[in-house]
C-alpha positions as CSV (number, residue, x, y, z in Angstrom):
1,X,-41.2,-40.6,127.4
2,X,-37.5,-40.6,127.2
3,X,-37.3,-44.0,129.0
4,X,-39.8,-45.5,126.6
5,X,-37.8,-44.3,123.6
6,X,-34.6,-45.6,125.1
7,X,-36.2,-49.0,125.6
8,X,-37.4,-49.2,122.1
9,X,-34.0,-48.3,120.8
10,X,-32.4,-50.9,123.1
11,X,-34.9,-53.6,121.9
12,X,-34.2,-52.7,118.3
13,X,-30.5,-52.8,118.9
14,X,-30.6,-56.2,120.6
15,X,-32.8,-57.6,117.8
16,X,-30.4,-56.6,115.0
17,X,-27.2,-56.1,116.8
18,X,-26.8,-58.7,119.5
19,X,-24.0,-58.4,122.1
20,X,-20.6,-59.1,120.6
21,X,-17.3,-59.9,122.3
22,X,-14.0,-59.2,120.7
23,X,-11.2,-61.3,122.2
24,X,-7.7,-60.0,122.4
25,X,-5.1,-62.8,123.1
26,X,-1.5,-62.2,124.2
27,X,1.2,-64.6,125.4
28,X,0.4,-64.1,129.0
29,X,-3.4,-63.5,129.1
30,X,-6.6,-63.3,127.1
31,X,-8.8,-60.3,127.2
32,X,-12.1,-59.4,125.4
33,X,-13.8,-56.2,124.5
34,X,-17.6,-56.2,125.0
35,X,-19.7,-54.5,122.3
36,X,-23.2,-53.8,123.5
37,X,-26.1,-53.5,121.0
38,X,-26.2,-49.7,121.6
39,X,-22.5,-49.3,121.0
40,X,-22.8,-51.3,117.7
41,X,-25.8,-49.2,116.6
42,X,-23.9,-46.0,117.3
43,X,-20.8,-47.3,115.4
44,X,-23.0,-48.4,112.4
45,X,-24.9,-45.1,112.3
46,X,-21.7,-43.0,112.7
47,X,-20.0,-45.0,110.0
48,X,-23.0,-44.7,107.6
49,X,-23.2,-41.0,108.3
50,X,-19.5,-40.5,107.5
51,X,-19.7,-42.6,104.4
52,X,-22.8,-40.7,103.2
53,X,-21.3,-37.4,103.9
54,X,-18.1,-38.4,102.0
55,X,-20.2,-39.4,98.9
56,X,-22.3,-36.2,99.1
57,X,-19.2,-33.9,99.4
58,X,-17.5,-35.7,96.5
59,X,-20.6,-35.4,94.3
60,X,-20.9,-31.7,95.2
61,X,-17.3,-31.1,94.3
62,X,-17.7,-32.9,91.0
63,X,-20.9,-30.9,90.1
64,X,-19.2,-27.6,90.9
65,X,-16.2,-28.6,88.8
66,X,-18.3,-29.6,85.8
67,X,-20.5,-26.4,86.3
68,X,-17.3,-24.3,86.3
69,X,-16.1,-26.0,83.1
70,X,-19.5,-25.5,81.5
71,X,-19.6,-21.8,82.4
72,X,-16.1,-21.3,81.1
73,X,-17.0,-23.0,77.8
74,X,-20.1,-20.8,77.6
75,X,-18.1,-17.7,78.3
76,X,-15.6,-18.7,75.6
77,X,-18.4,-19.3,73.1
78,X,-20.1,-16.0,74.0
79,X,-16.8,-14.2,73.6
80,X,-16.2,-15.8,70.1
81,X,-19.8,-14.9,69.2
82,X,-19.2,-11.2,70.2
83,X,-15.9,-11.1,68.3
84,X,-17.6,-12.6,65.2
85,X,-20.4,-10.0,65.5
86,X,-17.9,-7.2,66.0
87,X,-15.9,-8.3,63.0
88,X,-19.0,-8.6,60.8
89,X,-20.2,-5.1,61.9
90,X,-16.8,-3.7,61.2
91,X,-16.7,-5.3,57.7
92,X,-20.3,-4.0,57.0
93,X,-19.3,-0.5,58.3
94,X,-16.3,-0.4,56.0
95,X,-18.4,-1.6,53.1
96,X,-21.0,1.0,53.7
97,X,-18.4,3.7,54.0
98,X,-16.7,2.6,50.8
99,X,-20.0,2.6,49.0
100,X,-20.8,6.1,50.2
101,X,-17.3,7.3,49.2
102,X,-17.7,5.7,45.8
103,X,-21.1,7.1,45.3
104,X,-19.8,10.6,46.2
105,X,-16.9,10.3,43.8
106,X,-19.3,9.2,41.0
107,X,-21.4,12.1,41.8
108,X,-18.6,14.6,41.5
109,X,-17.5,13.0,38.2
110,X,-21.0,13.2,36.9
111,X,-21.3,16.7,38.2
112,X,-18.2,17.7,36.2
113,X,-19.7,16.0,33.1
114,X,-23.0,17.8,33.7
115,X,-21.2,21.2,34.0
116,X,-19.3,20.5,30.8
117,X,-22.5,19.5,29.0
118,X,-24.3,22.5,30.4
119,X,-21.6,24.7,29.0
120,X,-21.7,23.0,25.6
121,X,-25.5,23.2,25.6
122,X,-25.3,26.9,26.4
123,X,-22.7,27.4,23.7
124,X,-24.9,25.5,21.2
125,X,-27.9,27.5,22.2
126,X,-26.0,30.8,21.7
127,X,-24.8,29.5,18.3
128,X,-28.4,28.5,17.4
129,X,-29.7,32.0,18.3
130,X,-26.9,33.6,16.3
131,X,-27.7,31.4,13.3
132,X,-31.4,32.3,13.7
133,X,-30.5,36.0,13.8
134,X,-28.3,35.5,10.7
135,X,-31.1,33.7,8.9
136,X,-33.5,36.5,9.7
137,X,-31.0,39.1,8.4
138,X,-30.5,37.0,5.2
139,X,-34.2,36.7,4.7
140,X,-34.7,40.4,5.2
141,X,-31.9,41.1,2.7
142,X,-33.4,38.6,0.3
143,X,-36.8,40.2,0.5
144,X,-35.3,43.6,-0.2
145,X,-33.3,42.2,-3.1
146,X,-36.5,40.5,-4.6
147,X,-38.4,43.8,-4.2
148,X,-35.5,45.7,-5.9
149,X,-35.5,43.1,-8.7
150,X,-39.3,43.4,-9.2
151,X,-39.0,47.2,-9.3
152,X,-36.1,46.8,-11.9
153,X,-38.2,44.5,-14.0
154,X,-41.1,46.9,-13.9
155,X,-38.9,49.7,-14.9
156,X,-37.5,47.6,-17.8
157,X,-41.0,46.8,-19.0
158,X,-41.9,50.4,-18.9
159,X,-38.7,51.4,-20.9
160,X,-39.4,48.7,-23.4
161,X,-43.0,49.9,-23.8
162,X,-41.7,53.4,-24.3
163,X,-39.2,52.2,-26.9
164,X,-41.9,50.3,-28.8
165,X,-44.2,53.4,-28.6
166,X,-41.6,55.6,-30.2
167,X,-40.3,53.0,-32.7
168,X,-41.5,55.2,-35.6
169,X,-39.8,58.2,-34.4
170,X,-36.3,56.8,-34.2
171,X,-34.8,59.9,-35.7
172,X,-36.4,62.0,-32.9
173,X,-35.0,59.7,-30.1
174,X,-31.8,58.6,-31.8
175,X,-29.9,60.9,-29.5
176,X,-31.3,59.0,-26.5
177,X,-30.8,55.4,-27.8
178,X,-27.2,55.1,-26.5
179,X,-28.3,56.1,-23.0
180,X,-31.2,53.7,-23.0
181,X,-29.0,50.8,-24.1
182,X,-26.6,51.7,-21.3
183,X,-29.5,51.8,-18.8
184,X,-30.8,48.4,-20.0
185,X,-27.3,46.8,-19.7
186,X,-27.0,48.2,-16.1
187,X,-30.4,46.8,-15.2
188,X,-29.6,43.4,-16.7
189,X,-26.3,43.2,-14.8
190,X,-28.1,44.3,-11.6
191,X,-30.8,41.6,-12.2
192,X,-28.1,38.9,-12.8
193,X,-26.3,39.9,-9.6
194,X,-29.6,39.9,-7.7
195,X,-30.4,36.4,-8.9
196,X,-27.0,35.2,-7.9
197,X,-27.3,36.7,-4.5
198,X,-30.8,35.3,-4.1
199,X,-29.6,31.8,-5.0
200,X,-26.7,32.2,-2.5
201,X,-29.0,33.3,0.2
202,X,-31.4,30.5,-0.4
203,X,-28.5,28.0,-0.2
204,X,-27.2,29.6,2.9
205,X,-30.6,29.5,4.5
206,X,-30.9,25.8,3.7
207,X,-27.5,25.2,5.4
208,X,-28.6,27.3,8.4
209,X,-31.8,25.3,8.7
210,X,-29.8,22.0,8.6
211,X,-27.4,23.2,11.2
212,X,-30.2,24.3,13.5
213,X,-31.8,20.9,13.0
214,X,-28.5,19.2,13.9
215,X,-28.1,21.4,17.0
216,X,-31.7,20.6,18.1
217,X,-30.9,16.9,17.7
218,X,-27.7,17.2,19.7
219,X,-29.5,19.1,22.4
220,X,-32.1,16.3,22.6
221,X,-29.3,13.7,22.9
222,X,-27.6,15.8,25.6
223,X,-30.9,16.1,27.5
224,X,-31.5,12.3,27.4
225,X,-27.9,11.7,28.6
226,X,-28.4,14.3,31.4
227,X,-31.7,12.6,32.4
228,X,-30.0,9.3,32.8
229,X,-27.1,10.7,34.8
230,X,-29.6,12.6,37.0
231,X,-31.7,9.5,37.6
232,X,-28.6,7.5,38.7
233,X,-27.5,10.3,41.0
234,X,-30.9,10.8,42.5
235,X,-31.1,7.0,43.2
236,X,-27.6,7.1,44.8
237,X,-28.7,10.1,47.0
238,X,-31.9,8.3,48.0
239,X,-29.9,5.1,49.0
240,X,-27.5,7.3,51.0
241,X,-30.1,9.4,52.8
242,X,-32.6,6.6,53.8
243,X,-30.3,4.8,56.4
244,X,-29.5,8.2,58.0
245,X,-33.2,9.2,58.3
246,X,-33.9,5.8,59.9
247,X,-30.9,6.3,62.2
248,X,-32.4,9.5,63.7
249,X,-36.0,8.3,63.6
250,X,-34.9,5.2,65.6
251,X,-33.9,7.3,68.6
252,X,-36.7,9.8,68.2
253,X,-34.6,12.8,67.0
254,X,-36.0,15.5,64.7
255,X,-34.0,15.6,61.4
256,X,-34.9,19.2,60.7
257,X,-33.7,20.3,64.2
258,X,-30.5,18.4,63.7
259,X,-29.8,19.9,60.3
260,X,-30.5,23.4,61.7
261,X,-28.1,22.8,64.5
262,X,-25.4,21.6,62.1
263,X,-25.8,24.5,59.7
264,X,-25.3,26.9,62.5
265,X,-21.8,25.6,62.9
266,X,-21.2,25.3,59.2
267,X,-22.7,28.5,57.9
268,X,-19.9,29.3,55.3
269,X,-20.6,29.5,51.6
270,X,-18.8,28.0,48.6
271,X,-17.3,24.6,48.0
272,X,-18.4,21.8,45.6
273,X,-22.0,21.9,46.8
274,X,-22.7,25.5,45.9
275,X,-25.8,25.7,43.7
276,X,-25.2,26.2,40.0
277,X,-25.4,29.9,39.0
278,X,-26.2,30.1,35.3
279,X,-27.4,33.3,33.5
280,X,-30.9,32.8,32.1
281,X,-31.0,36.2,30.3
282,X,-34.4,36.9,31.8
283,X,-35.9,33.6,30.8
284,X,-37.1,30.8,33.2
285,X,-34.5,28.5,34.6
286,X,-34.0,25.4,32.3
287,X,-35.1,22.0,33.8
288,X,-31.5,20.6,33.9
289,X,-30.2,23.5,36.0
290,X,-33.2,23.3,38.3
291,X,-32.8,19.5,38.7
292,X,-29.0,19.9,39.3
293,X,-29.7,22.4,42.0
294,X,-32.3,20.2,43.6
295,X,-29.8,17.3,43.6
296,X,-27.1,19.5,45.1
297,X,-29.5,20.4,47.8
298,X,-30.2,16.7,48.6
299,X,-26.5,15.9,48.6
300,X,-25.9,18.8,50.9
301,X,-28.6,17.4,53.2
302,X,-26.8,14.0,53.2
303,X,-23.5,15.6,54.1
304,X,-25.2,17.6,56.9
305,X,-26.9,14.4,58.2
306,X,-23.5,12.6,58.2
307,X,-21.9,15.5,60.1
308,X,-24.8,15.3,62.6
309,X,-24.4,11.5,63.0
310,X,-20.7,12.1,63.7
311,X,-21.5,14.7,66.4
312,X,-24.0,12.4,68.3
313,X,-23.1,9.3,70.3
314,X,-24.0,6.5,67.9
315,X,-21.4,3.9,68.8
316,X,-19.7,1.6,71.3
317,X,-16.7,3.0,73.4
318,X,-14.7,-0.2,72.8
319,X,-13.1,-1.6,69.6
320,X,-11.6,-4.8,71.1
321,X,-13.6,-7.8,72.3
322,X,-15.8,-7.3,75.4
323,X,-18.7,-8.7,77.4
324,X,-21.7,-6.7,78.4
325,X,-22.2,-7.4,82.1
326,X,-25.0,-5.0,83.0
327,X,-27.8,-3.2,81.1
328,X,-29.7,0.0,81.5
329,X,-32.6,0.3,84.1
330,X,-33.5,-0.7,87.6
331,X,-31.6,-3.5,89.3
332,X,-32.1,-5.1,92.7
333,X,-29.4,-4.8,95.3
334,X,-30.4,-6.9,98.3
335,X,-33.8,-5.6,99.6
336,X,-33.6,-2.3,97.7
337,X,-33.6,-1.3,94.0
338,X,-31.3,1.2,92.3
339,X,-31.3,2.8,88.9
340,X,-28.4,1.8,86.6
341,X,-28.0,4.8,84.3
342,X,-25.8,3.2,81.6
343,X,-24.2,0.0,80.2
344,X,-21.3,-1.9,81.6
345,X,-18.7,-3.4,79.1
346,X,-16.2,-5.8,80.7
347,X,-12.7,-6.6,79.5
348,X,-9.1,-6.4,80.7
349,X,-7.5,-3.6,82.6
350,X,-5.9,-1.1,80.2
351,X,-8.3,-1.9,77.3
352,X,-8.5,1.4,75.2
353,X,-11.7,3.4,75.6
354,X,-12.8,5.6,72.7
355,X,-15.1,8.6,72.3
356,X,-18.4,7.7,70.6
357,X,-19.0,11.1,69.0
358,X,-17.3,14.5,68.3
359,X,-17.4,16.8,71.3
360,X,-15.5,18.8,74.0
361,X,-14.2,17.2,77.2
362,X,-15.9,19.0,80.1
363,X,-14.7,16.8,83.1
364,X,-11.7,14.6,83.8
365,X,-11.0,13.3,87.3
366,X,-12.4,11.4,90.2
367,X,-16.2,11.4,91.0
368,X,-17.2,9.2,93.9
369,X,-18.6,5.8,92.9
370,X,-17.7,6.5,89.3
371,X,-14.0,6.4,90.1
372,X,-11.9,7.9,87.4
373,X,-14.3,9.4,84.8
374,X,-14.3,11.4,81.6
375,X,-17.4,13.5,80.5
376,X,-17.8,14.8,77.0
377,X,-20.3,17.4,75.9
378,X,-21.8,16.9,72.4
379,X,-24.3,18.8,70.2
380,X,-28.0,19.4,71.1
381,X,-27.4,18.9,74.8
382,X,-25.9,15.4,74.6
383,X,-23.3,14.2,77.1
384,X,-21.5,10.9,77.4
385,X,-19.7,9.5,80.5
386,X,-17.0,6.9,80.7
387,X,-16.4,5.7,84.3
388,X,-14.2,3.3,86.3
389,X,-11.1,4.2,84.2
390,X,-7.5,3.4,85.1
391,X,-5.9,6.2,83.1
392,X,-6.8,9.3,81.1
393,X,-5.6,10.4,77.6
394,X,-7.5,13.7,77.4
395,X,-7.7,17.0,79.3
396,X,-10.6,19.2,80.2
397,X,-11.5,21.6,77.4
398,X,-9.9,19.4,74.7
399,X,-11.9,18.8,71.5
400,X,-12.2,15.2,70.5
401,X,-13.5,13.3,67.5
402,X,-15.4,10.0,67.1
403,X,-12.9,7.2,67.7
404,X,-10.3,9.2,69.6
405,X,-8.8,7.3,72.6
406,X,-9.8,9.1,75.8
407,X,-8.7,6.6,78.5
408,X,-8.1,3.0,79.6
409,X,-10.5,0.6,81.2
410,X,-10.0,0.0,85.0
411,X,-11.6,-1.0,88.3
412,X,-11.8,2.3,90.2
413,X,-14.7,3.6,92.3
414,X,-17.6,1.4,93.2
415,X,-16.7,-1.5,90.9
416,X,-16.6,-5.3,91.3
417,X,-14.2,-5.9,88.4
418,X,-12.5,-4.3,85.4
419,X,-15.1,-2.7,83.1
420,X,-16.2,0.7,81.7
421,X,-19.5,2.2,82.7
422,X,-20.9,4.1,79.6
423,X,-23.8,6.6,79.9
424,X,-25.6,8.8,77.4
425,X,-27.5,11.9,78.7
426,X,-29.7,14.5,77.1
427,X,-30.2,17.7,79.0
428,X,-28.8,16.0,82.1
429,X,-31.2,13.0,82.0
430,X,-29.9,9.6,81.2
431,X,-31.2,7.6,78.2
432,X,-30.7,4.0,77.2
433,X,-27.4,3.8,75.2
434,X,-28.4,0.5,73.6
435,X,-31.0,2.4,71.5
436,X,-28.3,4.5,69.9
437,X,-26.0,1.5,69.4
438,X,-28.7,-0.5,67.7
439,X,-29.8,2.4,65.5
440,X,-26.2,2.9,64.2
441,X,-25.6,-0.8,63.2
442,X,-26.7,-0.3,59.6
443,X,-24.9,3.0,59.1
444,X,-21.4,2.9,60.8
């Protein structure tokens, strides 16, 4: 079989590559180099292989070079996109915070106005009641005066009748005429005074009724003004509370349980959100006070929800530009799979790492594959972890707030490059941090 193949190769070589002789002439002699068909075939094949390999290697190098350039350009574009998104999120966060602060300031100003109007309304109500009491007293006095006048007129008529009856016996009653005239003069003076007092009382009663009418009109205007203020404040509270409710619903947290947990830590009384305490003198609470207390309760709920949001890990541990290199979930390592309990954010060594919520540092040190790590305990059993750090800026037992610098990014532990490994845990079990980051985009 081998001999046949060799013959075929030899025949093919003789057909296309006949025997060649290469003459080498010198001054003394002439020599030649014999090139057999097989040798020529080997030279041609070898030369073709070398030429092809050169072209292939050059093409591979060019492709790798262009791929690297394309990858770098894509990385630069992604980095610019991340920076633009971070900038827009920061602007939106500042805008929302400014709106919330402005709404709260407007609420406090309106609350002061409502308190002043409530005081004025109570004062006008007391004046109205005093005027009504005065009117009742005047009316009782007027009725008594009218009755006294009627009795005096009756007595005068009786006296006149008696005088007419005894007109023929003037001599008999002459001794009493002076006394009768004195009595009539007294009665006439009393009647005149009574009429004057009655007219004064009637005029005073008219003025009192007009004043009561004016007070009722002013109270109506105050009520309409209060209704407008309350409507705007209620709308502002609704606008403030809706994103917070969506924030907690987005990660499956109970709002009532969160508020109970926050109130346990803020159980003191007093302050600007204390319900209005207004004496009702045994009567039902007026609608304005009831509405104001309801509004104060809603605003207190907004404040409690904001406190709860500050105490839970809604945020990203980096403020500078970064690249997310690994997500949460199972990832394949060779022939096996392994659970990745957090998110990886890559940047340069020394990049500041910040706490994502208020809490207490419960571990600072080295932890195997995590390398240098900081663990922070938060409310409701939450815990966050920041691994592969190069330096620490906190100590165990230290209380930190959202945005406090806790360490610097590094490449310690089981790590293939500078990044921070960020975890969120509830009751010791890991959850996907991206859910909390997405839920907070419209709030912070």
